[in-house]
N, C-alpha and C positions, 0 to 999 in steps of 0.2 A: 230287457223283460227278462228271466228266465225263470225254468220251474225250479222247484225246491228237488233238491237233489235226494230224492225219497225213490225207493224201490215202487211203491203201490202207483206213483204218480206214472212212471216209464210203462212199468207193466199194462196200467190203463191206455197209454199213450200208444203202444203197440199192440191193442186189440179193439180200439176205436178205431182207427183210421184204416186196417185194411178192412174191417168187418161193414164199413159204410162203402167204401171202393167195392168191395162184393155187394153190396146192397145195390148200389147206384149200375151195376153192369146188368146184376139181375132185372132192373125196371128197363134201362134201355133194349136189352134183349126180348123182354117182351113187349116192347114198342114195335120193334122192329118187323113182327111176323104178324101176319092177319089173323091165326087161330088168336094169339092172346092182347092184340091191340085194344080191340073193343073192351074186352074185359077190364085191362088195367086202365081206360080211361073212364070206364063209368064208376070204376073203383074210387079213383082218384076225385072223384067230386064227394064222395064220402068224407066225415069229418075222422073217421078212423083209420084213413089211409095213412095220415102224417104220422099217428101211434104206430101203425103195421110196419111203416119204413123206420121208424126210430128204434122200436124193438127188434125189427127184424135185423138191423144193422147190427145192435150188441149182440144179438146170439149167433149170428155169421161169425162175429169178431171172435166169440168163446170158441166156436167150432174149428176156426182157424188157431185158434191158440191152443187147443187141447191136440189137434194135429200135428203140430210143431215143425212146421214143411222147413223153416230154417236150419233145422238138425240135418236132414236129410241129404242137404247140397253135398255136392262132391267137395267143396270150399273147406265145408265145416268138417267133414269128417276127415280128410286130410290134416286139420288144425287141430284133431282132439289132443293129439300127443303134444301141443304148445300151450294149451290150456292154463291159465293159471294154477289153478287147483292142483295140476299134474306137476306143476314147475315147482309151487309152495312144498309139496312132499318129499321130491327130488332134495331140493336147497335144505330142508328143513330135517327130513328123518330117513329118506334111504339113505344116505351115508353116514348118518351117526350109530357110534357104537356104543353110546352110554344109555342106560336104561332111564326110563321118563314115563312119567304118567299120563301124558297127553301124546303119546306118539300117534300119528297117523296111521293107520292100517291099513285102511282101503280107500277105496274112490270115493265113497257116499261121505265119509271121515272128510276128506281133503277138500270137495265141494262146501260141505258145511264150514268149515274151519277158516277156507278163503272167503265166504260169504261173513263171517262173523269180522274179519280182519276188514274187509270192502266197507264194515259199518263203523267199524271201530278205531281202525290206525290211518286207512286214507282221508286226507283233506279235503274238505265239503268241495272243492272246485274238480278235485282228481276224480273223486268217487261221483259227480254228475257227469262229469265226461264219459267214465265207465257207462253209465247208467243209459245215457242220453244216444251215445253213438250205436251200444247193443241193441238199442229199440229199434235205432235208424236202419242197423242191417237187418231185423226180424222184417221190419216194414217193407222194406225194398225187396226182398227176399219173397215176402206174399204177394205184392204186388206184380212180379215178374210172375210167379206161377199162375197165377189167375188171367192176367194178359193172353199167355199162351194158352188155357185151356178155353177162355170165351172166345179168344180170337180164333182158334181153329173148330170150335164148334160153330160159331155163328158161320163161317164162311162154308162148311159143311152142310148145313141146315140150308142156308142159300141155296148153292148149289144145287142141293135136294129138291127142295123146291120147286127150281127153275126144270127142272127134269120134268118132274111129276105133275107140274103146273104151268107148261106154256104161258097160260094167260095171267099168271102173275104179274102185277104191275111194276112196270121195267123200275120204276122209283124205287121200290120194295129192294129188288133185287139189288140195285147198284148200291144203295142205301147200307144194305146189310152188309155187302162184298166188300164196300168201303172201311167201315166201321171196323171187322174182322181184319182186312188187311193193318188197318192204323194200329192196330191193340198187338198184332204180331211185330209191327216195324218198333212200337214201344219195347217189345219182349228180347227183340235181337239187340234194338240200341242199348239196352240192361246188358247186353251180354257182350262185351267188345271183345270176347277172347275167343268171338266164332274169327276174326279177322286179324287175330294177332295173338298167338299163343303166350307172349310176353304180360301181354294186358292184363287184367282183372276189372270183373264189372265193380260198381262204385259202392255196391253193400261188400261184396270180397274183401274190396280194398280198406273199409272200416275194419271188417272184420281182423285183418291180419294187425292192423293200427293198432286197435285196441289192445288184441292181445300180447303184443311187444312193448307197448306202452304198461299194462298190467305186471307183467314177468320184472319191467324193467324196475318197477317201483318197488316190488317184493324185495330184489336183488338189493336196493339202495338201503332198506329197512330192515336187515337179515337182524342185525343185533337188538332192535328194536321187538323184533317178532318173536326172537329166542327168548325176550325178557318176558313177555305177554304170553307165551305157550309153553314153554320149556321148563319141567318141573322136576327136578333130580328126587329120586327116591331117599 
């Protein structure tokens, strides 16, 4: 069973999963510390708790979506010249000397034109692959970032709490440190380039693969694209 190859479906996919991962980390973090644990346990007894968790997960997903951390990653910034919209402009217009009414003049027009082709030129299986792998890249990037932020914060707060309150229950300190270390280990595991510069993380591999696939698809359909877009005066 597969999702329909619709842009909205995969955009929702990349909002919901990081959002609820974020919300889960917030709840676990609140339970780890004495100052917030009792409040969390008490609030969890109310019927509104589930509504807050669901609504909070969706809200946090939109926050991550708006922040758009995946586009700030080094691998993405280094791949901007390889984006299919830039490739489309290069193969279609940059070297074209014939005047046409639909010439791609800037980056915004190139992106809009590419998404038009994605919805009209690409076959459904290829379009689904592009949207799915693009969503997976964004989700993995957000999970990596959240793992680092929460892992380092929880470890810092656990150590800070032990220094300020030596009477802190040993279970709380150990559990907090263990959970923080587990999140940092997950972050490191998702960054194999830390151990070998020639390796890429899973998300970055997906990004490289799908960009190459999109450029190749455009190359193989250049004549159809010209028939669809190029109009001589």
